[in-house]
C-alpha positions in Angstrom: 67.7 -138.3 -95.5 64.1 -137.7 -95.0 64.4 -137.8 -91.3 67.3 -135.3 -91.3 65.3 -132.7 -93.3 62.3 -133.2 -91.0 64.4 -132.5 -87.9 65.8 -129.3 -89.5 62.3 -128.1 -90.3 61.2 -128.7 -86.7 64.1 -126.6 -85.4 63.3 -123.8 -87.8 59.6 -123.9 -86.8 60.5 -123.8 -83.1 62.8 -120.8 -83.5 60.2 -118.9 -85.4 57.6 -119.6 -82.7 59.9 -118.4 -79.8 60.7 -115.2 -81.7 57.1 -114.6 -82.3 56.3 -115.1 -78.6 59.2 -112.8 -77.5 58.0 -110.0 -79.7 54.4 -110.4 -78.5 55.6 -110.2 -74.8 57.7 -107.1 -75.6 54.7 -105.5 -77.2 52.5 -106.4 -74.2 55.1 -104.9 -71.8 55.3 -101.6 -73.8 51.5 -101.1 -73.7 51.2 -100.4 -69.9 54.1 -97.9 -69.9 52.4 -95.8 -72.5 49.2 -96.1 -70.5 50.7 -95.1 -67.2 52.6 -92.2 -68.8 49.4 -90.8 -70.3 47.2 -91.3 -67.1 46.9 -89.0 -64.1 48.0 -91.6 -61.5 51.7 -90.7 -61.6 51.2 -87.0 -61.2 48.6 -87.6 -58.4 50.4 -90.1 -56.2 54.1 -90.0 -57.1 56.8 -88.7 -54.6 58.0 -85.1 -55.2 61.5 -84.6 -53.6 61.9 -81.5 -51.4 64.1 -78.6 -52.5 67.0 -79.7 -50.3 67.3 -83.0 -52.2 67.4 -81.3 -55.6 70.7 -80.2 -57.1 71.2 -76.5 -56.5 72.8 -74.2 -59.0 75.5 -72.0 -57.3 74.6 -69.1 -59.6 71.0 -69.1 -58.7 69.6 -66.2 -56.6 67.0 -68.2 -54.6 67.0 -67.6 -50.8 67.6 -71.3 -50.0 70.9 -71.2 -51.9 72.4 -68.5 -49.7 74.9 -69.9 -47.1 74.0 -69.2 -43.4 76.0 -66.5 -41.6 79.1 -67.7 -39.9 79.2 -67.6 -36.1 81.9 -65.4 -34.8 84.6 -67.2 -32.7 84.6 -66.8 -28.9 87.3 -64.5 -27.6 90.2 -66.2 -25.9 90.5 -66.2 -22.1 92.7 -63.4 -20.7 93.8 -63.5 -17.0 92.8 -60.5 -14.9 96.5 -59.4 -14.7 96.6 -58.8 -18.5 93.4 -56.7 -18.7 93.9 -53.0 -19.4 92.3 -50.9 -16.7 93.4 -47.5 -17.9 90.6 -45.0 -17.2 88.8 -47.3 -14.7 88.6 -46.2 -11.1 89.2 -48.8 -8.3 86.4 -50.1 -6.2 85.7 -48.2 -3.0 84.1 -50.2 -0.2 82.5 -48.6 2.9 83.0 -51.6 5.1 84.8 -50.5 8.3 87.2 -53.4 8.8 90.3 -54.9 7.3 89.8 -57.4 4.4 91.3 -60.8 5.0 90.9 -64.2 3.3 89.6 -65.8 6.5 88.4 -63.9 9.5 88.1 -66.8 11.9 91.3 -68.7 11.1 93.6 -65.7 11.2 94.5 -63.5 14.2 95.5 -59.8 14.3 97.5 -60.5 17.5 100.1 -62.8 15.9 102.5 -61.1 13.4 103.9 -63.1 10.6 107.7 -63.5 10.3 107.8 -63.8 6.5 105.8 -64.0 3.2 105.6 -66.9 0.8 104.9 -64.7 -2.3 105.2 -61.1 -3.5 102.5 -58.7 -2.3 100.1 -59.4 -5.2 96.6 -58.2 -4.3 94.1 -61.1 -4.6 91.4 -58.6 -5.6 93.2 -58.0 -8.9 95.6 -55.3 -10.0 94.2 -51.8 -9.6 90.7 -53.1 -8.6 90.6 -52.0 -4.9 91.5 -48.7 -3.3 93.2 -50.4 -0.4 96.8 -51.6 -0.2 97.5 -55.3 0.2 100.1 -55.9 2.8 100.5 -59.6 2.2 98.2 -60.5 5.0 95.2 -58.1 4.7 93.9 -55.0 3.0 93.6 -52.5 6.0 90.9 -49.9 6.0 93.5 -47.4 7.4 96.8 -47.2 5.5 99.5 -48.3 8.0 101.9 -45.8 6.6 99.6 -42.8 7.1 97.0 -43.8 9.8 97.3 -43.8 13.5 95.7 -45.4 16.6 93.0 -42.6 16.6 91.9 -43.6 13.1 91.5 -47.2 14.2 89.2 -46.1 17.1 87.2 -44.0 14.7 86.7 -47.0 12.4 85.5 -49.1 15.4 83.0 -46.4 16.4 81.8 -46.2 12.8 81.2 -49.9 12.7 79.3 -49.9 15.9 77.1 -47.0 14.8 76.4 -48.6 11.4 75.4 -51.9 13.0 73.0 -50.2 15.5 71.4 -48.3 12.6 70.8 -51.4 10.5 69.6 -53.6 13.4 67.1 -51.1 14.8 64.8 -52.3 17.6 65.6 -55.7 19.0 63.3 -58.6 18.0 60.8 -60.0 20.4 60.8 -63.7 21.4 57.8 -64.4 19.1 59.6 -62.8 16.1 62.7 -64.8 16.8 60.9 -68.1 16.9 59.0 -67.3 13.7 62.2 -66.4 11.8 64.0 -69.4 13.2 61.2 -71.7 12.1 61.2 -70.3 8.5 64.9 -71.2 8.2 64.6 -74.8 9.2 65.5 -77.6 6.8 61.9 -78.7 6.1 60.9 -75.1 5.3 63.8 -73.6 3.3 66.7 -74.9 1.3 68.6 -71.6 1.5 71.9 -72.3 3.3 75.5 -71.1 3.4 78.2 -73.6 4.4 81.2 -72.6 6.5 84.0 -75.1 6.1 87.6 -75.7 7.1 88.7 -72.2 5.9 86.2 -70.6 8.3 84.5 -67.3 7.5 86.1 -66.2 4.2 85.8 -62.8 2.6 83.8 -64.0 -0.4 81.2 -65.7 2.0 80.1 -62.1 3.0 78.9 -61.6 -0.5 77.0 -65.0 -0.4 75.3 -64.0 2.9 74.2 -60.6 1.5 72.9 -62.3 -1.7 70.7 -64.5 0.5 69.4 -61.5 2.4 68.0 -60.2 -0.8 65.2 -62.8 -0.7 64.9 -63.6 3.0 65.3 -61.8 6.3 67.4 -64.5 7.8 69.7 -67.2 6.4 70.8 -70.6 7.8 74.6 -71.1 8.2 76.0 -74.6 8.7 79.4 -74.7 10.4 81.7 -77.7 9.8 85.3 -78.7 10.4 88.1 -77.1 12.4 86.4 -73.6 13.0 83.7 -75.3 15.1 86.3 -76.0 17.9 85.9 -72.3 18.8 82.2 -71.5 18.0 82.3 -68.4 20.1 84.8 -66.9 17.8 82.8 -67.9 14.7 79.6 -66.2 16.1 81.5 -63.1 17.0 83.1 -62.7 13.6 79.8 -63.4 11.8 78.0 -60.6 13.7 81.0 -58.2 13.4 81.7 -58.6 9.7 78.1 -59.0 8.3 76.6 -56.4 10.8 73.8 -59.0 11.4 72.5 -60.8 14.5 72.5 -64.5 15.4 68.9 -65.3 16.6 69.2 -69.1 16.8 71.9 -71.6 17.4 71.7 -75.4 17.6 75.1 -77.1 17.4 76.7 -76.1 14.2 73.5 -74.6 12.7 73.1 -70.8 13.0 70.4 -68.5 11.9 71.7 -65.0 11.0 69.2 -62.1 10.9 69.9 -59.1 8.7 68.2 -56.4 10.7 65.0 -54.3 10.7 66.4 -51.4 8.7 68.4 -53.5 6.2 67.8 -52.5 2.5 69.1 -54.9 -0.2 69.6 -52.0 -2.7 71.7 -50.1 -0.1 73.9 -53.1 0.8 77.7 -52.4 1.1 80.0 -52.9 -1.8 82.0 -56.2 -1.3 84.9 -56.7 -3.7 85.6 -60.3 -4.4 88.9 -62.1 -4.1 89.9 -63.7 -7.4 92.2 -66.3 -5.8 93.3 -67.6 -2.5 96.5 -65.9 -1.3 99.3 -67.9 0.2 99.4 -68.0 3.9 102.4 -66.1 5.4 105.0 -67.7 7.6 104.0 -67.7 11.2 106.0 -68.7 14.3 105.9 -72.5 15.1 102.5 -73.5 16.5 103.7 -76.8 18.1 107.1 -76.5 19.8 109.6 -79.3 19.8 109.9 -79.2 23.6 107.3 -78.6 26.3 107.8 -75.8 28.7 110.0 -76.7 31.7 110.9 -80.1 30.1 114.0 -81.3 28.3 114.0 -82.9 24.9 114.4 -86.4 26.3 111.5 -85.9 28.7 109.3 -84.5 25.9 110.0 -87.5 23.7 109.2 -89.9 26.6 105.9 -88.2 27.3 104.9 -88.4 23.6 105.6 -92.1 23.5 103.4 -92.5 26.6 100.7 -90.4 24.9 100.6 -92.7 21.8 99.8 -95.7 24.1 96.9 -93.9 25.8 93.5 -94.9 24.4 91.8 -92.3 22.2 89.4 -90.0 24.0 87.4 -89.5 20.8 87.7 -89.8 17.0 87.1 -86.7 14.9 85.1 -87.2 11.6 85.9 -85.2 8.5 83.7 -82.0 8.2 82.1 -82.8 11.6 81.1 -80.6 14.5 83.8 -80.3 17.2 82.0 -77.9 19.5 82.0 -80.4 22.4 85.7 -81.2 22.1 87.0 -78.5 24.5 84.7 -79.4 27.5 85.5 -83.1 26.8 89.3 -82.5 27.0 88.9 -80.3 30.0 87.0 -83.0 31.9 89.5 -85.6 30.9 92.4 -83.6 32.3 90.8 -83.7 35.7 91.7 -87.4 36.0 94.3 -88.0 33.3 97.7 -86.5 32.6 97.7 -87.2 28.9 94.8 -87.1 26.4 95.0 -88.5 22.9 92.5 -87.5 20.1 92.2 -89.6 17.0 92.4 -87.3 13.9 92.8 -89.9 11.2 90.9 -89.0 8.1 91.5 -85.2 8.5 94.0 -83.2 6.4 97.4 -83.0 8.1 97.3 -79.3 8.1 94.2 -79.5 10.5 96.2 -81.3 13.2 98.2 -78.3 14.3 95.2 -76.0 14.0 93.1 -78.2 16.3 96.0 -78.4 18.8 96.5 -74.6 18.7 92.8 -73.9 19.3 92.7 -76.4 22.2 95.7 -74.9 23.8 94.2 -71.4 23.5 90.9 -72.5 25.1 92.7 -74.3 27.9 94.8 -71.2 28.7 91.6 -69.1 28.5 90.0 -71.3 31.2 
């Protein structure tokens, strides 16, 4: 019995000691909190949150609580045909020639036999003072004009070109201008591709003439078969002068009396018009031969080794003399055109036939 009471007393003593220690520890922990709250360390080094992190009262009148102004939505795209042009006058251009999509790849001598679309003007509805015939926008209305008017337009174009060109350049001036347009001197260049000299390219050339007296033009593709036609159309439509030519690279000079602020008005085409229907370029039978003889000759031509292979966007200026020399010894000549668009096959054949007949 004595041992039992002694064990209970020990347990009671141990409980009282732990309670005393726990209360003392709690008192010791409470002391530094009162000390830190009363000291200046918290106010001096504590983190103060920025106003954006603080909860904002929607009823407050502070400037940071105001919402930013909403950005107005961008207006939806409207095609040119849906724009209202009431009260606006059409553009009047003083250029004395008919407007076409391509000046080098179309001919005024061949008349189309049909149209693939209605006569919608590619310049936009009511934007040009000329009538679109489906092929071109003539400077003289075909319903009103006559042959005398066309002669007057040609004379006007000749006088305008002579006035802009002024005195001809000397050899030293030609060399100096050609040197400034080389690749290692200038990056300014206009590319002439498979569509030839297009109408919108005239605007690009005049834009380059704002900053330089001459511009470099790189000719590539099918139009280079007839480089003489390309040079003639460039000088005729831009009223400039070609002062240097090396292969497919041309340097076009604007003229002594050219003034950028007095440049002619060039309305831009908004889309590419569909080509009209022309007579068949490549006939099914060769002249003075029957259908069987034509088929037999074509089979023989496929077995002939290729004279040359045309690369895409290459320079074909030497193709005509190459074919002409080959016909001196051979009856058939084959040209490898793989890699080119199929629409270019007939164009190359038509240009070659035209050059052969011209010789």
